[in-house]
C-alpha positions in Angstrom: 157.0 156.1 -105.0 159.2 158.9 -106.4 156.5 161.6 -105.7 156.2 160.4 -102.2 159.9 160.6 -101.7 160.0 164.1 -103.2 157.2 165.3 -101.0 158.9 163.8 -97.9 162.2 165.5 -99.0 160.5 168.9 -99.3 158.9 168.4 -95.9 162.3 167.5 -94.4 164.0 170.4 -96.1 161.4 172.9 -94.8 161.4 171.5 -91.2 164.7 170.1 -90.0 167.2 172.9 -90.9 165.1 175.3 -88.7 164.4 172.8 -85.9 167.2 172.6 -83.4 165.4 173.1 -80.0 162.0 172.6 -78.6 161.5 176.4 -78.8 162.2 176.1 -82.6 159.6 173.4 -82.9 157.1 175.5 -81.0 157.7 178.5 -83.3 157.4 176.3 -86.4 154.1 174.9 -85.2 152.7 178.4 -84.3 153.6 179.6 -87.8 151.6 176.9 -89.4 148.6 177.0 -86.9 148.3 180.8 -86.5 146.0 183.0 -88.6 146.6 186.6 -89.3 144.9 189.5 -87.5 143.0 190.3 -90.8 141.6 186.8 -90.9 140.6 187.0 -87.2 138.9 190.4 -87.8 137.0 188.9 -90.8 135.9 185.9 -88.7 134.7 188.2 -85.8 132.8 190.4 -88.2 131.1 187.4 -89.9 130.3 185.5 -86.6 129.3 187.9 -83.9 128.8 186.5 -80.4 125.2 185.6 -79.5 123.2 188.3 -77.7 122.9 186.0 -74.7 126.6 186.5 -73.9 125.9 190.2 -73.5 122.8 189.6 -71.5 124.6 187.5 -68.8 125.1 189.2 -65.4 128.5 190.6 -64.8 129.8 188.3 -62.1 133.4 189.7 -62.2 132.2 193.0 -60.9 130.9 191.3 -57.7 134.2 189.8 -56.7 
């Protein structure tokens, strides 16, 4: 029970002093959910788009 209380207290201490408005909450969530540019580049390098995406006709040019 004490470990759970301590974990909850740490969570509270990390979240609530910084959360005053909905914009604060959005910023906090983005901090936790976002990954760095370096991580994005590594993912892009490891998982290239399929060739079929490049082979599709360019429909935007027709509009």
